PDB file of N, CA, C and O in Angstrom:
ATOM      1  N   MET A   1      94.984 112.286  99.714  1.00  0.00           N
ATOM      2  CA  MET A   1      96.204 112.561  98.773  1.00  0.00           C
ATOM      3  C   MET A   1      97.338 113.835  99.594  1.00  0.00           C
ATOM      4  O   MET A   1      97.022 114.798 100.292  1.00  0.00           O
ATOM      5  N   LYS A   2      98.616 113.385  99.192  1.00  0.00           N
ATOM      6  CA  LYS A   2      99.701 114.370  99.411  1.00  0.00           C
ATOM      7  C   LYS A   2      99.576 115.437  98.455  1.00  0.00           C
ATOM      8  O   LYS A   2      99.247 115.156  97.302  1.00  0.00           O
ATOM      9  N   LYS A   3      99.831 116.809  98.844  1.00  0.00           N
ATOM     10  CA  LYS A   3      99.606 117.714  97.964  1.00  0.00           C
ATOM     11  C   LYS A   3     100.938 118.357  98.287  1.00  0.00           C
ATOM     12  O   LYS A   3     101.053 118.815  99.424  1.00  0.00           O
ATOM     13  N   ARG A   4     101.932 118.454  97.477  1.00  0.00           N
ATOM     14  CA  ARG A   4     103.004 119.450  97.352  1.00  0.00           C
ATOM     15  C   ARG A   4     103.209 121.086  97.196  1.00  0.00           C
ATOM     16  O   ARG A   4     103.126 121.652  96.106  1.00  0.00           O
ATOM     17  N   VAL A   5     103.459 121.692  98.309  1.00  0.00           N
ATOM     18  CA  VAL A   5     103.373 122.975  98.559  1.00  0.00           C
ATOM     19  C   VAL A   5     104.605 124.028  98.073  1.00  0.00           C
ATOM     20  O   VAL A   5     104.545 125.172  97.623  1.00  0.00           O
ATOM     21  N   LEU A   6     105.676 123.194  98.344  1.00  0.00           N
ATOM     22  CA  LEU A   6     106.944 123.838  98.475  1.00  0.00           C
ATOM     23  C   LEU A   6     108.500 122.801  97.948  1.00  0.00           C
ATOM     24  O   LEU A   6     108.834 121.637  98.174  1.00  0.00           O
ATOM     25  N   GLU A   7     109.123 123.927  97.183  1.00  0.00           N
ATOM     26  CA  GLU A   7     110.256 122.624  97.264  1.00  0.00           C
ATOM     27  C   GLU A   7     111.530 123.421  97.221  1.00  0.00           C
ATOM     28  O   GLU A   7     111.566 124.271  96.331  1.00  0.00           O
ATOM     29  N   LYS A   8     112.350 123.343  97.829  1.00  0.00           N
ATOM     30  CA  LYS A   8     113.491 124.061  98.249  1.00  0.00           C
ATOM     31  C   LYS A   8     114.743 123.918  98.037  1.00  0.00           C
ATOM     32  O   LYS A   8     115.061 123.163  98.956  1.00  0.00           O
ATOM     33  N   SER A   9     115.731 124.146  97.411  1.00  0.00           N
ATOM     34  CA  SER A   9     117.274 123.358  97.522  1.00  0.00           C
ATOM     35  C   SER A   9     117.790 124.473  98.177  1.00  0.00           C
ATOM     36  O   SER A   9     117.186 125.542  98.259  1.00  0.00           O
ATOM     37  N   TRP A  10     119.256 124.179  98.801  1.00  0.00           N
ATOM     38  CA  TRP A  10     120.089 124.742  98.808  1.00  0.00           C
ATOM     39  C   TRP A  10     121.713 124.112  98.814  1.00  0.00           C
ATOM     40  O   TRP A  10     121.835 122.911  99.052  1.00  0.00           O
ATOM     41  N   GLY A  11     122.829 124.860  98.576  1.00  0.00           N
ATOM     42  CA  GLY A  11     124.092 124.406  97.977  1.00  0.00           C
ATOM     43  C   GLY A  11     124.418 124.443  96.556  1.00  0.00           C
ATOM     44  O   GLY A  11     123.613 124.860  95.723  1.00  0.00           O
ATOM     45  N   GLY A  12     125.471 124.056  96.292  1.00  0.00           N
ATOM     46  CA  GLY A  12     125.787 124.065  94.906  1.00  0.00           C
ATOM     47  C   GLY A  12     126.334 122.702  94.677  1.00  0.00           C
ATOM     48  O   GLY A  12     125.744 121.676  95.013  1.00  0.00           O
ATOM     49  N   ARG A  13     127.791 122.755  93.933  1.00  0.00           N
ATOM     50  CA  ARG A  13     128.633 121.681  93.474  1.00  0.00           C
ATOM     51  C   ARG A  13     129.028 121.476  95.440  1.00  0.00           C
ATOM     52  O   ARG A  13     128.955 122.306  96.346  1.00  0.00           O
ATOM     53  N   GLY A  14     129.394 120.156  95.450  1.00  0.00           N
ATOM     54  CA  GLY A  14     129.919 119.830  96.932  1.00  0.00           C
ATOM     55  C   GLY A  14     128.605 119.261  97.647  1.00  0.00           C
ATOM     56  O   GLY A  14     127.974 118.286  97.239  1.00  0.00           O
ATOM     57  N   GLU A  15     128.341 119.901  98.596  1.00  0.00           N
ATOM     58  CA  GLU A  15     127.322 119.787  99.701  1.00  0.00           C
ATOM     59  C   GLU A  15     125.826 120.279  98.863  1.00  0.00           C
ATOM     60  O   GLU A  15     125.623 121.311  98.225  1.00  0.00           O
ATOM     61  N   HIS A  16     125.131 119.408  99.070  1.00  0.00           N
ATOM     62  CA  HIS A  16     124.016 120.357  98.535  1.00  0.00           C
ATOM     63  C   HIS A  16     122.567 119.366  98.673  1.00  0.00           C
ATOM     64  O   HIS A  16     122.596 118.146  98.513  1.00  0.00           O
ATOM     65  N   GLY A  17     121.212 120.214  99.024  1.00  0.00           N
ATOM     66  CA  GLY A  17     119.815 119.151  99.395  1.00  0.00           C
ATOM     67  C   GLY A  17     118.767 119.601  98.701  1.00  0.00           C
ATOM     68  O   GLY A  17     118.637 120.199  97.633  1.00  0.00           O
ATOM     69  N   PHE A  18     118.151 119.252  99.402  1.00  0.00           N
ATOM     70  CA  PHE A  18     116.201 119.942  98.968  1.00  0.00           C
ATOM     71  C   PHE A  18     115.359 119.497 100.105  1.00  0.00           C
ATOM     72  O   PHE A  18     115.661 118.608 100.901  1.00  0.00           O
ATOM     73  N   ARG A  19     114.232 120.229 100.101  1.00  0.00           N
ATOM     74  CA  ARG A  19     113.341 120.307 101.001  1.00  0.00           C
ATOM     75  C   ARG A  19     112.187 120.485 100.641  1.00  0.00           C
ATOM     76  O   ARG A  19     111.844 121.609 100.273  1.00  0.00           O
ATOM     77  N   TYR A  20     110.999 119.072 100.658  1.00  0.00           N
ATOM     78  CA  TYR A  20     109.953 119.390 100.207  1.00  0.00           C
ATOM     79  C   TYR A  20     108.920 119.188 101.253  1.00  0.00           C
ATOM     80  O   TYR A  20     108.971 118.397 102.195  1.00  0.00           O
ATOM     81  N   PHE A  21     108.039 119.964 100.968  1.00  0.00           N
ATOM     82  CA  PHE A  21     107.151 120.595 102.176  1.00  0.00           C
ATOM     83  C   PHE A  21     105.357 120.227 101.577  1.00  0.00           C
ATOM     84  O   PHE A  21     104.679 121.058 100.974  1.00  0.00           O
ATOM     85  N   ASP A  22     104.924 118.918 101.906  1.00  0.00           N
ATOM     86  CA  ASP A  22     103.870 118.408 101.617  1.00  0.00           C
ATOM     87  C   ASP A  22     102.582 118.398 102.758  1.00  0.00           C
ATOM     88  O   ASP A  22     102.855 118.259 103.950  1.00  0.00           O
ATOM     89  N   TYR A  23     101.232 118.547 102.327  1.00  0.00           N
ATOM     90  CA  TYR A  23     100.045 118.183 103.560  1.00  0.00           C
ATOM     91  C   TYR A  23      99.193 117.446 102.656  1.00  0.00           C
ATOM     92  O   TYR A  23      99.077 117.678 101.453  1.00  0.00           O
ATOM     93  N   GLU A  24      98.627 116.577 103.289  1.00  0.00           N
ATOM     94  CA  GLU A  24      97.088 115.735 103.310  1.00  0.00           C
ATOM     95  C   GLU A  24      96.286 116.128 103.918  1.00  0.00           C
ATOM     96  O   GLU A  24      96.580 117.032 104.701  1.00  0.00           O
ATOM     97  N   ARG A  25      95.133 115.731 103.869  1.00  0.00           N
ATOM     98  CA  ARG A  25      94.232 115.835 104.980  1.00  0.00           C
ATOM     99  C   ARG A  25      93.696 114.697 105.033  1.00  0.00           C
ATOM    100  O   ARG A  25      93.395 113.971 104.086  1.00  0.00           O
ATOM    101  N   LYS A  26      93.511 114.440 106.598  1.00  0.00           N
ATOM    102  CA  LYS A  26      93.237 112.728 107.199  1.00  0.00           C
ATOM    103  C   LYS A  26      92.543 112.682 107.630  1.00  0.00           C
ATOM    104  O   LYS A  26      92.950 112.321 108.734  1.00  0.00           O
ATOM    105  N   GLY A  27      91.143 112.815 107.716  1.00  0.00           N
ATOM    106  CA  GLY A  27      89.922 112.906 109.068  1.00  0.00           C
ATOM    107  C   GLY A  27      89.564 114.176 108.996  1.00  0.00           C
ATOM    108  O   GLY A  27      89.001 114.764 108.073  1.00  0.00           O
ATOM    109  N   LYS A  28      89.964 114.610 110.140  1.00  0.00           N
ATOM    110  CA  LYS A  28      89.714 115.855 110.801  1.00  0.00           C
ATOM    111  C   LYS A  28      91.260 116.452 111.308  1.00  0.00           C
ATOM    112  O   LYS A  28      91.333 117.284 112.212  1.00  0.00           O
ATOM    113  N   ASN A  29      92.036 116.109 110.860  1.00  0.00           N
ATOM    114  CA  ASN A  29      93.318 116.224 110.992  1.00  0.00           C
ATOM    115  C   ASN A  29      94.517 116.813 109.411  1.00  0.00           C
ATOM    116  O   ASN A  29      94.371 116.405 108.259  1.00  0.00           O
ATOM    117  N   LEU A  30      95.286 117.528 109.746  1.00  0.00           N
ATOM    118  CA  LEU A  30      95.699 118.303 108.813  1.00  0.00           C
ATOM    119  C   LEU A  30      97.086 117.535 109.018  1.00  0.00           C
ATOM    120  O   LEU A  30      97.650 117.570 110.112  1.00  0.00           O
ATOM    121  N   ILE A  31      97.757 116.657 107.636  1.00  0.00           N
ATOM    122  CA  ILE A  31      99.240 116.155 108.032  1.00  0.00           C
ATOM    123  C   ILE A  31     100.442 116.894 107.353  1.00  0.00           C
ATOM    124  O   ILE A  31     100.605 116.756 106.141  1.00  0.00           O
ATOM    125  N   ILE A  32     101.221 117.611 108.034  1.00  0.00           N
ATOM    126  CA  ILE A  32     102.276 118.182 107.278  1.00  0.00           C
ATOM    127  C   ILE A  32     103.683 116.920 107.635  1.00  0.00           C
ATOM    128  O   ILE A  32     104.143 116.266 108.571  1.00  0.00           O
ATOM    129  N   TYR A  33     103.934 117.212 105.947  1.00  0.00           N
ATOM    130  CA  TYR A  33     105.276 116.372 105.844  1.00  0.00           C
ATOM    131  C   TYR A  33     106.303 117.048 105.277  1.00  0.00           C
ATOM    132  O   TYR A  33     106.111 117.913 104.421  1.00  0.00           O
ATOM    133  N   ILE A  34     107.301 116.759 105.644  1.00  0.00           N
ATOM    134  CA  ILE A  34     108.461 117.703 105.248  1.00  0.00           C
ATOM    135  C   ILE A  34     110.054 116.492 105.357  1.00  0.00           C
ATOM    136  O   ILE A  34     110.662 115.986 106.299  1.00  0.00           O
ATOM    137  N   THR A  35     110.211 116.450 103.781  1.00  0.00           N
ATOM    138  CA  THR A  35     110.872 115.416 103.403  1.00  0.00           C
ATOM    139  C   THR A  35     112.482 116.098 103.157  1.00  0.00           C
ATOM    140  O   THR A  35     112.719 117.142 102.549  1.00  0.00           O
ATOM    141  N   VAL A  36     113.283 115.369 103.682  1.00  0.00           N
ATOM    142  CA  VAL A  36     115.211 116.034 103.856  1.00  0.00           C
ATOM    143  C   VAL A  36     115.586 115.132 102.626  1.00  0.00           C
ATOM    144  O   VAL A  36     115.152 113.983 102.715  1.00  0.00           O
ATOM    145  N   LYS A  37     116.171 115.371 101.708  1.00  0.00           N
ATOM    146  CA  LYS A  37     117.557 115.227 101.040  1.00  0.00           C
ATOM    147  C   LYS A  37     118.334 115.651 100.841  1.00  0.00           C
ATOM    148  O   LYS A  37     118.310 116.545  99.995  1.00  0.00           O
ATOM    149  N   ASP A  38     119.695 115.250 101.566  1.00  0.00           N
ATOM    150  CA  ASP A  38     120.732 116.077 101.401  1.00  0.00           C
ATOM    151  C   ASP A  38     122.357 115.503 100.689  1.00  0.00           C
ATOM    152  O   ASP A  38     122.512 114.404 101.221  1.00  0.00           O
ATOM    153  N   TYR A  39     123.094 115.659 100.126  1.00  0.00           N
ATOM    154  CA  TYR A  39     123.640 115.037  99.513  1.00  0.00           C
ATOM    155  C   TYR A  39     125.336 115.425  99.470  1.00  0.00           C
ATOM    156  O   TYR A  39     125.544 116.633  99.584  1.00  0.00           O
ATOM    157  N   ASP A  40     126.175 114.836  99.369  1.00  0.00           N
ATOM    158  CA  ASP A  40     127.839 115.228  99.758  1.00  0.00           C
ATOM    159  C   ASP A  40     128.342 114.461  98.210  1.00  0.00           C
ATOM    160  O   ASP A  40     128.422 113.235  98.123  1.00  0.00           O
ATOM    161  N   ASP A  41     128.611 115.261  97.201  1.00  0.00           N
ATOM    162  CA  ASP A  41     129.923 114.660  96.214  1.00  0.00           C
ATOM    163  C   ASP A  41     131.108 114.157  96.793  1.00  0.00           C
ATOM    164  O   ASP A  41     132.061 114.818  97.207  1.00  0.00           O
ATOM    165  N   TRP A  42     130.910 112.395  96.784  1.00  0.00           N
ATOM    166  CA  TRP A  42     132.152 111.976  96.592  1.00  0.00           C
ATOM    167  C   TRP A  42     132.795 111.415  95.070  1.00  0.00           C
ATOM    168  O   TRP A  42     132.193 110.556  94.425  1.00  0.00           O
ATOM    169  N   GLY A  43     134.137 112.040  94.582  1.00  0.00           N
ATOM    170  CA  GLY A  43     134.749 111.713  93.331  1.00  0.00           C
ATOM    171  C   GLY A  43     133.774 111.896  92.445  1.00  0.00           C
ATOM    172  O   GLY A  43     133.325 110.900  91.878  1.00  0.00           O
ATOM    173  N   GLY A  44     133.316 113.029  92.183  1.00  0.00           N
ATOM    174  CA  GLY A  44     132.574 113.609  91.136  1.00  0.00           C
ATOM    175  C   GLY A  44     131.034 113.156  91.241  1.00  0.00           C
ATOM    176  O   GLY A  44     130.106 113.722  90.662  1.00  0.00           O
ATOM    177  N   LYS A  45     130.913 111.883  92.197  1.00  0.00           N
ATOM    178  CA  LYS A  45     129.692 111.387  92.278  1.00  0.00           C
ATOM    179  C   LYS A  45     128.733 112.364  93.630  1.00  0.00           C
ATOM    180  O   LYS A  45     129.261 113.006  94.538  1.00  0.00           O
ATOM    181  N   SER A  46     127.454 112.226  93.415  1.00  0.00           N
ATOM    182  CA  SER A  46     126.433 112.585  94.506  1.00  0.00           C
ATOM    183  C   SER A  46     125.970 111.577  95.205  1.00  0.00           C
ATOM    184  O   SER A  46     125.211 110.668  94.870  1.00  0.00           O
ATOM    185  N   VAL A  47     126.578 111.851  96.386  1.00  0.00           N
ATOM    186  CA  VAL A  47     125.925 110.367  97.196  1.00  0.00           C
ATOM    187  C   VAL A  47     125.164 110.990  98.805  1.00  0.00           C
ATOM    188  O   VAL A  47     125.622 111.640  99.745  1.00  0.00           O
ATOM    189  N   LEU A  48     123.665 110.336  98.465  1.00  0.00           N
ATOM    190  CA  LEU A  48     122.992 110.685  99.305  1.00  0.00           C
ATOM    191  C   LEU A  48     123.285 110.722 100.855  1.00  0.00           C
ATOM    192  O   LEU A  48     124.148 109.956 101.286  1.00  0.00           O
ATOM    193  N   GLN A  49     122.685 111.481 101.632  1.00  0.00           N
ATOM    194  CA  GLN A  49     123.949 111.558 102.974  1.00  0.00           C
ATOM    195  C   GLN A  49     122.565 111.283 104.160  1.00  0.00           C
ATOM    196  O   GLN A  49     122.716 110.498 105.096  1.00  0.00           O
ATOM    197  N   ALA A  50     121.544 111.879 103.992  1.00  0.00           N
ATOM    198  CA  ALA A  50     120.417 111.917 104.449  1.00  0.00           C
ATOM    199  C   ALA A  50     118.915 111.772 103.458  1.00  0.00           C
ATOM    200  O   ALA A  50     118.764 112.339 102.376  1.00  0.00           O
ATOM    201  N   ASP A  51     118.235 111.176 103.904  1.00  0.00           N
ATOM    202  CA  ASP A  51     117.296 110.552 103.264  1.00  0.00           C
ATOM    203  C   ASP A  51     115.656 110.718 104.584  1.00  0.00           C
ATOM    204  O   ASP A  51     115.713 109.770 105.368  1.00  0.00           O
ATOM    205  N   LYS A  52     114.575 111.522 104.841  1.00  0.00           N
ATOM    206  CA  LYS A  52     114.365 111.430 105.721  1.00  0.00           C
ATOM    207  C   LYS A  52     112.754 112.442 105.465  1.00  0.00           C
ATOM    208  O   LYS A  52     112.460 113.544 105.003  1.00  0.00           O
ATOM    209  N   VAL A  53     112.181 111.500 105.962  1.00  0.00           N
ATOM    210  CA  VAL A  53     110.236 112.278 105.326  1.00  0.00           C
ATOM    211  C   VAL A  53     109.980 112.126 107.168  1.00  0.00           C
ATOM    212  O   VAL A  53     110.102 111.015 107.684  1.00  0.00           O
ATOM    213  N   LYS A  54     109.692 113.123 107.858  1.00  0.00           N
ATOM    214  CA  LYS A  54     108.885 113.597 108.938  1.00  0.00           C
ATOM    215  C   LYS A  54     107.641 114.282 108.894  1.00  0.00           C
ATOM    216  O   LYS A  54     107.256 115.028 107.994  1.00  0.00           O
ATOM    217  N   HIS A  55     107.057 113.977 109.910  1.00  0.00           N
ATOM    218  CA  HIS A  55     105.145 114.134 109.708  1.00  0.00           C
ATOM    219  C   HIS A  55     104.719 114.657 111.250  1.00  0.00           C
ATOM    220  O   HIS A  55     105.061 114.230 112.353  1.00  0.00           O
ATOM    221  N   MET A  56     103.933 115.633 110.908  1.00  0.00           N
ATOM    222  CA  MET A  56     103.122 115.815 112.024  1.00  0.00           C
ATOM    223  C   MET A  56     101.649 116.184 111.983  1.00  0.00           C
ATOM    224  O   MET A  56     101.231 116.237 110.827  1.00  0.00           O
ATOM    225  N   ALA A  57     100.842 116.425 112.815  1.00  0.00           N
ATOM    226  CA  ALA A  57      99.329 116.448 112.816  1.00  0.00           C
ATOM    227  C   ALA A  57      98.648 117.171 113.593  1.00  0.00           C
ATOM    228  O   ALA A  57      98.578 117.153 114.822  1.00  0.00           O
ATOM    229  N   PHE A  58      97.983 118.018 112.599  1.00  0.00           N
ATOM    230  CA  PHE A  58      97.390 119.464 113.206  1.00  0.00           C
ATOM    231  C   PHE A  58      95.941 119.968 113.295  1.00  0.00           C
ATOM    232  O   PHE A  58      95.524 120.563 112.301  1.00  0.00           O
ATOM    233  N   PRO A  59      94.799 119.759 114.740  1.00  0.00           N
ATOM    234  CA  PRO A  59      93.190 119.332 113.990  1.00  0.00           C
ATOM    235  C   PRO A  59      92.964 120.542 113.143  1.00  0.00           C
ATOM    236  O   PRO A  59      93.532 121.625 113.282  1.00  0.00           O
ATOM    237  N   ILE A  60      92.022 120.211 112.206  1.00  0.00           N
ATOM    238  CA  ILE A  60      91.567 121.298 111.738  1.00  0.00           C
ATOM    239  C   ILE A  60      90.289 122.052 112.112  1.00  0.00           C
ATOM    240  O   ILE A  60      89.964 123.125 111.604  1.00  0.00           O
ATOM    241  N   ASP A  61      89.450 121.257 113.239  1.00  0.00           N
ATOM    242  CA  ASP A  61      88.864 122.171 114.222  1.00  0.00           C
ATOM    243  C   ASP A  61      87.968 122.928 113.351  1.00  0.00           C
ATOM    244  O   ASP A  61      87.721 124.095 113.657  1.00  0.00           O
ATOM    245  N   GLY A  62      87.388 122.350 112.179  1.00  0.00           N
ATOM    246  CA  GLY A  62      86.254 123.289 111.202  1.00  0.00           C
ATOM    247  C   GLY A  62      87.049 124.289 109.959  1.00  0.00           C
ATOM    248  O   GLY A  62      86.486 124.943 109.082  1.00  0.00           O
ATOM    249  N   ARG A  63      88.338 124.173 110.185  1.00  0.00           N
ATOM    250  CA  ARG A  63      88.635 125.530 109.522  1.00  0.00           C
ATOM    251  C   ARG A  63      88.958 125.121 108.365  1.00  0.00           C
ATOM    252  O   ARG A  63      89.213 123.936 108.148  1.00  0.00           O
ATOM    253  N   LYS A  64      89.004 126.348 107.160  1.00  0.00           N
ATOM    254  CA  LYS A  64      89.328 126.179 106.024  1.00  0.00           C
ATOM    255  C   LYS A  64      90.955 125.621 105.888  1.00  0.00           C
ATOM    256  O   LYS A  64      91.798 126.119 106.635  1.00  0.00           O
ATOM    257  N   ILE A  65      91.294 124.705 105.029  1.00  0.00           N
ATOM    258  CA  ILE A  65      92.611 124.897 104.595  1.00  0.00           C
ATOM    259  C   ILE A  65      93.208 125.952 103.631  1.00  0.00           C
ATOM    260  O   ILE A  65      93.231 125.888 102.402  1.00  0.00           O
ATOM    261  N   THR A  66      93.594 126.744 104.273  1.00  0.00           N
ATOM    262  CA  THR A  66      94.248 128.351 103.451  1.00  0.00           C
ATOM    263  C   THR A  66      95.551 127.747 103.739  1.00  0.00           C
ATOM    264  O   THR A  66      96.033 126.870 104.456  1.00  0.00           O
ATOM    265  N   ARG A  67      96.037 128.932 102.529  1.00  0.00           N
ATOM    266  CA  ARG A  67      97.182 128.786 102.512  1.00  0.00           C
ATOM    267  C   ARG A  67      98.233 129.616 103.898  1.00  0.00           C
ATOM    268  O   ARG A  67      99.400 129.350 104.185  1.00  0.00           O
ATOM    269  N   GLU A  68      97.512 130.430 104.405  1.00  0.00           N
ATOM    270  CA  GLU A  68      97.996 131.030 105.546  1.00  0.00           C
ATOM    271  C   GLU A  68      97.811 129.544 106.826  1.00  0.00           C
ATOM    272  O   GLU A  68      98.727 129.173 107.561  1.00  0.00           O
ATOM    273  N   PHE A  69      96.835 129.115 106.796  1.00  0.00           N
ATOM    274  CA  PHE A  69      96.802 127.728 107.666  1.00  0.00           C
ATOM    275  C   PHE A  69      97.743 126.829 107.754  1.00  0.00           C
ATOM    276  O   PHE A  69      98.167 126.443 108.843  1.00  0.00           O
ATOM    277  N   VAL A  70      98.356 126.215 106.151  1.00  0.00           N
ATOM    278  CA  VAL A  70      98.925 125.387 105.951  1.00  0.00           C
ATOM    279  C   VAL A  70     100.505 125.898 106.407  1.00  0.00           C
ATOM    280  O   VAL A  70     101.261 125.220 107.103  1.00  0.00           O
ATOM    281  N   TYR A  71     100.838 127.342 105.813  1.00  0.00           N
ATOM    282  CA  TYR A  71     101.940 128.141 106.687  1.00  0.00           C
ATOM    283  C   TYR A  71     102.024 127.851 107.987  1.00  0.00           C
ATOM    284  O   TYR A  71     102.766 126.917 108.290  1.00  0.00           O
ATOM    285  N   GLU A  72     101.606 128.263 108.603  1.00  0.00           N
ATOM    286  CA  GLU A  72     101.392 128.013 110.124  1.00  0.00           C
ATOM    287  C   GLU A  72     101.709 126.661 110.339  1.00  0.00           C
ATOM    288  O   GLU A  72     102.757 126.436 110.943  1.00  0.00           O
ATOM    289  N   CYS A  73     100.975 125.653 109.945  1.00  0.00           N
ATOM    290  CA  CYS A  73     101.084 124.334 110.065  1.00  0.00           C
ATOM    291  C   CYS A  73     102.838 124.475 109.871  1.00  0.00           C
ATOM    292  O   CYS A  73     103.552 124.565 110.869  1.00  0.00           O
ATOM    293  N   ILE A  74     103.204 124.477 108.985  1.00  0.00           N
ATOM    294  CA  ILE A  74     104.490 124.321 108.274  1.00  0.00           C
ATOM    295  C   ILE A  74     105.690 124.691 109.215  1.00  0.00           C
ATOM    296  O   ILE A  74     106.763 124.093 109.292  1.00  0.00           O
ATOM    297  N   LEU A  75     105.375 125.563 109.765  1.00  0.00           N
ATOM    298  CA  LEU A  75     106.740 126.340 110.374  1.00  0.00           C
ATOM    299  C   LEU A  75     106.407 125.933 112.149  1.00  0.00           C
ATOM    300  O   LEU A  75     107.419 126.094 112.831  1.00  0.00           O
ATOM    301  N   THR A  76     105.208 125.461 112.926  1.00  0.00           N
ATOM    302  CA  THR A  76     104.987 125.110 113.552  1.00  0.00           C
ATOM    303  C   THR A  76     106.116 123.182 113.770  1.00  0.00           C
ATOM    304  O   THR A  76     107.088 122.956 114.491  1.00  0.00           O
ATOM    305  N   ALA A  77     105.524 122.434 113.001  1.00  0.00           N
ATOM    306  CA  ALA A  77     106.217 121.401 112.634  1.00  0.00           C
ATOM    307  C   ALA A  77     107.551 121.683 112.279  1.00  0.00           C
ATOM    308  O   ALA A  77     108.250 121.086 113.098  1.00  0.00           O
ATOM    309  N   GLY A  78     108.300 122.323 111.429  1.00  0.00           N
ATOM    310  CA  GLY A  78     109.485 122.635 111.620  1.00  0.00           C
ATOM    311  C   GLY A  78     109.925 122.762 112.871  1.00  0.00           C
ATOM    312  O   GLY A  78     110.596 121.807 113.264  1.00  0.00           O
ATOM    313  N   LYS A  79     109.771 123.582 113.574  1.00  0.00           N
ATOM    314  CA  LYS A  79     110.279 123.755 114.976  1.00  0.00           C
ATOM    315  C   LYS A  79     110.343 122.689 115.592  1.00  0.00           C
ATOM    316  O   LYS A  79     111.467 122.200 115.700  1.00  0.00           O
ATOM    317  N   GLU A  80     109.237 121.997 116.174  1.00  0.00           N
ATOM    318  CA  GLU A  80     109.134 120.746 116.753  1.00  0.00           C
ATOM    319  C   GLU A  80     109.812 119.491 115.788  1.00  0.00           C
ATOM    320  O   GLU A  80     110.299 118.530 116.385  1.00  0.00           O
ATOM    321  N   LEU A  81     109.827 119.512 114.648  1.00  0.00           N
ATOM    322  CA  LEU A  81     110.539 118.054 114.379  1.00  0.00           C
ATOM    323  C   LEU A  81     112.229 118.375 114.162  1.00  0.00           C
ATOM    324  O   LEU A  81     113.106 117.574 113.838  1.00  0.00           O
ATOM    325  N   LYS A  82     112.352 119.926 114.479  1.00  0.00           N
ATOM    326  CA  LYS A  82     113.771 119.982 114.018  1.00  0.00           C
ATOM    327  C   LYS A  82     114.451 120.071 113.267  1.00  0.00           C
ATOM    328  O   LYS A  82     115.641 119.766 113.334  1.00  0.00           O
ATOM    329  N   GLU A  83     113.742 120.616 112.133  1.00  0.00           N
ATOM    330  CA  GLU A  83     114.138 120.893 110.550  1.00  0.00           C
ATOM    331  C   GLU A  83     113.604 122.278 110.132  1.00  0.00           C
ATOM    332  O   GLU A  83     112.733 122.431 109.275  1.00  0.00           O
ATOM    333  N   GLU A  84     114.272 123.391 110.895  1.00  0.00           N
ATOM    334  CA  GLU A  84     113.633 124.318 110.574  1.00  0.00           C
ATOM    335  C   GLU A  84     114.621 125.102 109.832  1.00  0.00           C
ATOM    336  O   GLU A  84     114.892 126.283 110.052  1.00  0.00           O
ATOM    337  N   TYR A  85     115.211 124.246 108.809  1.00  0.00           N
ATOM    338  CA  TYR A  85     116.835 125.154 107.458  1.00  0.00           C
ATOM    339  C   TYR A  85     115.801 124.859 106.462  1.00  0.00           C
ATOM    340  O   TYR A  85     115.313 123.774 106.146  1.00  0.00           O
ATOM    341  N   LEU A  86     115.531 126.209 105.971  1.00  0.00           N
ATOM    342  CA  LEU A  86     114.790 126.205 104.442  1.00  0.00           C
ATOM    343  C   LEU A  86     113.397 126.148 104.687  1.00  0.00           C
ATOM    344  O   LEU A  86     112.659 125.971 103.718  1.00  0.00           O
ATOM    345  N   LEU A  87     112.999 126.247 105.615  1.00  0.00           N
ATOM    346  CA  LEU A  87     111.520 126.797 105.923  1.00  0.00           C
ATOM    347  C   LEU A  87     111.063 127.974 105.000  1.00  0.00           C
ATOM    348  O   LEU A  87     111.925 128.731 104.556  1.00  0.00           O
ATOM    349  N   PRO A  88     109.433 128.206 104.621  1.00  0.00           N
ATOM    350  CA  PRO A  88     109.212 129.361 103.682  1.00  0.00           C
ATOM    351  C   PRO A  88     109.307 130.141 104.768  1.00  0.00           C
ATOM    352  O   PRO A  88     109.335 129.755 105.936  1.00  0.00           O
ATOM    353  N   GLU A  89     109.373 131.615 104.239  1.00  0.00           N
ATOM    354  CA  GLU A  89     109.623 132.617 104.940  1.00  0.00           C
ATOM    355  C   GLU A  89     108.045 133.782 104.733  1.00  0.00           C
ATOM    356  O   GLU A  89     107.670 134.777 105.354  1.00  0.00           O
ATOM    357  N   SER A  90     107.600 133.177 103.805  1.00  0.00           N
ATOM    358  CA  SER A  90     105.853 133.576 104.084  1.00  0.00           C
ATOM    359  C   SER A  90     105.064 133.011 103.061  1.00  0.00           C
ATOM    360  O   SER A  90     105.344 132.709 101.901  1.00  0.00           O
ATOM    361  N   PRO A  91     103.947 132.922 103.765  1.00  0.00           N
ATOM    362  CA  PRO A  91     102.810 131.886 103.148  1.00  0.00           C
ATOM    363  C   PRO A  91     102.451 132.373 101.603  1.00  0.00           C
ATOM    364  O   PRO A  91     101.331 132.031 101.224  1.00  0.00           O
ATOM    365  N   ASP A  92     103.266 133.133 100.654  1.00  0.00           N
ATOM    366  CA  ASP A  92     103.009 133.677  99.348  1.00  0.00           C
ATOM    367  C   ASP A  92     103.791 132.963  98.695  1.00  0.00           C
ATOM    368  O   ASP A  92     103.747 132.903  97.466  1.00  0.00           O
ATOM    369  N   GLU A  93     105.057 131.978  99.793  1.00  0.00           N
ATOM    370  CA  GLU A  93     105.840 131.179  98.555  1.00  0.00           C
ATOM    371  C   GLU A  93     105.055 129.592  98.713  1.00  0.00           C
ATOM    372  O   GLU A  93     105.672 128.693  98.142  1.00  0.00           O
ATOM    373  N   LEU A  94     103.876 129.211  99.369  1.00  0.00           N
ATOM    374  CA  LEU A  94     103.072 128.014  99.136  1.00  0.00           C
ATOM    375  C   LEU A  94     102.314 128.202  97.746  1.00  0.00           C
ATOM    376  O   LEU A  94     101.786 129.203  97.263  1.00  0.00           O
ATOM    377  N   LYS A  95     102.465 126.629  97.169  1.00  0.00           N
ATOM    378  CA  LYS A  95     101.750 126.917  95.754  1.00  0.00           C
ATOM    379  C   LYS A  95     100.543 125.847  96.502  1.00  0.00           C
ATOM    380  O   LYS A  95     100.597 124.654  96.803  1.00  0.00           O
ATOM    381  N   ILE A  96      99.418 126.923  96.640  1.00  0.00           N
ATOM    382  CA  ILE A  96      97.664 126.522  97.443  1.00  0.00           C
ATOM    383  C   ILE A  96      96.805 127.173  96.282  1.00  0.00           C
ATOM    384  O   ILE A  96      95.576 127.165  96.344  1.00  0.00           O
TER     385      ILE A  96
END
């Protein structure tokens, strides 16, 4: 089952969006999900411009799923998946 560890938003009136960071354990892997939802205001209505979920698997290799481990996986996934905007700045931001 996916566990949400962080939600971030950007912008205000006009262009704005959200980033959601989730993880789940599947077998011997930790799967990191990065959800991107970007909006633009058209005539006073928010119109969804981007709605995508990218994911990447990391081998657990007997490690405990700690805040620091999930943080490192999120940073790596963000860089590899080219979703580096609004990544967490420290493990303390994660709700684990």
